[in-house]
N, C-alpha and C positions, 0 to 999 in steps of 0.2 A: 554835448556827450558823444563819443564816438561811436558809429554804428556797429551793431553786432555783425560779424563776418558771415556772408553767405556765397554760395558759388552761382548766384543768378547772373543772367545777361546783364541785369540793371547794374550790378557792381561791376562787370567788365568794362560797361560803357563809362561809369566813374572812374576807372582807373586810367582809361584812355582819354578823358578829358581833364584828368589831373585834380579832380574834385573828391578824392579820397584820401583817408589819413594813412600815415606810414603805419599805424598801429593795424589797420585793417589789412594791409598788404602783407605785412610779416605774420598774420594769424595764420594762414594755411600752412606755412612752413614750420610754425611751432607746434600745431596739432599732429602733422605728419610725423615730426620729430618724435614726438611724444609716444608714437605707436610702434617705433622702430626699437628703441634700446635706451637703457639708462644713461649712457654716455651721448647719444644723439640730444636727448631731452634736455640733459644738463648743459651741453654745449651750447645748443640754441637759446637757452632760457638765459644764459649767461650773455652771450654775445648780443641778443637783441634786448633783453631787460637788465643789463648789469646793475644799475643800482636799485632797482626795485628787486631784484632778485636777492641781492646782498641784504636790504633790509628785511625781506622775508624770512633768510636763514637766521638773523640776528634774532628776529621776535621768536620764532620757531625755540631757538636755543634758551632765550628767557622763559619761555612755556613749560622747558624741562623735556624737550624732545630730542636732544642731540645724540644721545646714546642708548636709546631705546632701540632694542634687537628686532623687534616687531614691523618697525617703521621702514617701508619699503618705497623704493622710487617711484611706483605708481601712486602711493599718498603723497610723496614729497611733491610730485609735478602734478597734482591732480586739476590744478588751476589751468592746465592746458587741454583738458579734457572737454569735449563739446559738451558733458552731462554737467559738468562742475556748475553750480547754482544755475542749473537748466540753461546755459548758454545765454543768459541775461546780460552778461557784461562782455566788453573787451577783455583780451587776456591780461593787459595792464590793468584795467579795474579789477580784475579778477585777483590779481596780485595784491592790489592794494587791500581787498576786502579780507583775504587771507592773512596778510599782515596785521589789520587791525584787530582780526579775531585773535590772534594768536598772543597780540600785546595784551588785549583785555585778559585773558586767560591768565597771562604772567602777574598782572596787576592782583587778581583777586585771589586765584586758585592756590592749593597746595604743589609743591614743586613736583610732586609725583601724581598728579591729576590724570595727565594723560596717559602715562604708564597704567594707571589702575583702572583705567577707563576701558582698557582693552578687553578682550574676550567678553565675558558676562557684564561687566561694567558694573556701575552703581545701582544697586536696588533702590526704587524709589517707593513702590506701592504694591499691593497684592489684593485681590479678592477672590476667596471661595465659594463658587457657585453652588447651587443646591444640587446639581448634577455630580457634583465632586471634582468638576475642573477647576485648576487653579490658574487665575490670569494675573499677570505681574508686568510692571513697567519697569525697564532699565535706561541708563544712561550710559550711551557706549562711544568709544572712538578707538581706532576708525570702524567704520562697519565693513564687514569682509567683503560683500560685493555691490556696496553701495558707495559712490565717490560725489553724489551731488553736493556735499556741503561738508560740513567739518566737526559736527556732534550729531549722533544719531539718538533719537528716542523712540523705543522699540515695546511693543506690547507684544507678550507671548503667552500661549495657552499651553500648559502643561510641560514647558520649557522650549516648545518650539514656536518660533517667531509666527506672528499674523498680521501684523500691522507696523509701519516704520513712519516716522516724520523726522527729516534730516534739517538742521538749522546751523546758521553761522552768525556770529556776531559782526555787523556791518557797521562801516561809517554811515552816519546819517544823510551826510551831503550826496552821497551815490545813491541814495534809494528816496531822495526829494523831502529830507526831513532837515530841521534846524539842529536836532539833538545830535550829541557826540557819538552815539553808537544807537544801533537798532536790533533786534532779535528778528533775522531774515530766515523766514521758512522757505527753503528751498525745493523739497520734494515731500509729497504725502503719497505713500504707496501701501496697498494692501499686499500681501504676499500671495504668489501663483498658487491655485489649489487649496486656499484656506478662507474660501468665502464661507461656508458653514460655520467654521470657528468665529468668523467676524460676526456674524448674524447671531449666534448665540451668546457671544460677549456682549454685543449690544442690548440683548433682550435680559441678560444677567444682570447688567450693571444700570437698571433703571433708565433703558432705552437711550443711554447715552453711547453714541457710536466711538470706534476705538480712536478715529483721527480726533474727535473732540475731547476724549479722556488724555490723550497725549499733548494736546494744546493745552489742557490745565496744567500738566507738568511742566511745559515749557513757559508759561505765565509765571507759576511759582519762581523757575530757574531764573528768569531775567528780571524779575523784581528782586529777588535776592542780590543781584548785580547792580541794582539800581539803573535798570533799563526798564523805560516806561512805553516803548513803542514796539509793536511786532508789525512786520512787513510781509505780505504774501505776494508772490509773483504771479501777475495775470497772464493769460494766454497770448495777449497783445505783446507782452516781452519775453517770455520764456519760451524755449525751444521744446518740442517734443521730440526725445530721444528715443526712446524704447518702449516697449509694452504697450497695455492699452492706456489711452489718455484719459487721467484723471481732469474732471471738471474743476480746474482751479477756480477759474472767475465765478462759477456758481457756487463754489465753496466759500470762497470769500466776502462775495456782495454782501450776504447778509449781517455777516459779522462786522463788516466794515461801514454798513449803511447805505453803500453806494449800490446802484443797480445798473450803471453804465459799465461797458468794458473799460480797464484801466491796466496800465503796465505794472502798477504796484498799488497794492491795497493796504492802507495803513490803519491798526487797529490800536488806540490807546489801551494801554494796561492800567491796572487790572481791567478785566472784560466786565462790563454792564449790561444788564437786560435792558430791554426797551420798557418803558413805564407800562404799567398793566392798564393805564387809561386809553393806550394808543389801540388797544384790542377790542373787539367788540364786545359789548356788555354780555352777552349770550355766551362768550366762550371765556370769560375772565376765570371764573371757577376751575374749569378744566386746566386753563393754561397756568394758573396758579399751582396747582397739584402737581403737574408736569415740572414744573419750575424748581419746585422744593424737591421733588425725588432726585431731579439732576444734580440739584446743589450739594446733595448729601455726597454724592460720587466726587463730585467736583471739590467739595471741601475736605474730603479724605485724601484725594490724591495731591492737594496742595499742601496740606500738613506732612505727607510722607515725603514729599520733595523738598520742603523746608528742613525737616528734619535731617534728611541726607546731607543737604547742603551745609549745614551746621555742623553736623558730627564729622563728616569725612571728606567734604570737598573745599569748603572757603577757608581761606588762611584764617587763622585766630588772632 
């Protein structure tokens, strides 16, 4: 697998010794072109990645995106951005991921899925808190200020976003899996200034945090597409590009059962709880009660997502 580009002295030395790939050499030019203009981004993409770019355009057209007016060049060439998939892949690999994603959508989703997913997107679930606050989960594309992936699951409070998780349907071979596709979680972010709302949402929803609630929706989404693997990007692989650093490895380790630092964390779907027998006897009763309360929220979210998929998203 080609190394992710950086501007370090070690990479410059690799260039001098001829031990660096063509893809790594052209990556800076592609990234700079994307920052300049639509014409520059398109020209460099076609010149350096002609066949890959053509396949991506065909996949996007199949997914129903060809004549959507909101679709801008910044989303068309998002794979040139440092933030796309947290910089975990080379640009060529990123194009392959984006192509696989749109082909998967074209195969299973209704032709107007991407167009209808813009704006507020698809409503999946809601919870009315005792204090009157209304929490809702939506599925959107594209997210107005987030280009880390290709679909966004968002939780809001009274209409204002408080947490987002961004995903892409990626080829299994690029994330170390034999499966055809996996659901790749590229970004987990709380919205700036919403920490009080995030804490209130957790307390109101049986102490299930917003990112875990969003993962429940993503689990249901993936299983409806017959995808049985979720992949999280660890600190060793992903690049930190902006804002406070989320502890990705710390988040994924208990879910994946791996305590060591990894490039990718693989989680089979559906999620399973560790056996109660593995918990100390004196804590089992409390753990069981917490699990039961958590699963109430989780099952509600799964049911809401499945209903939206059946009624509004999947091909009949």
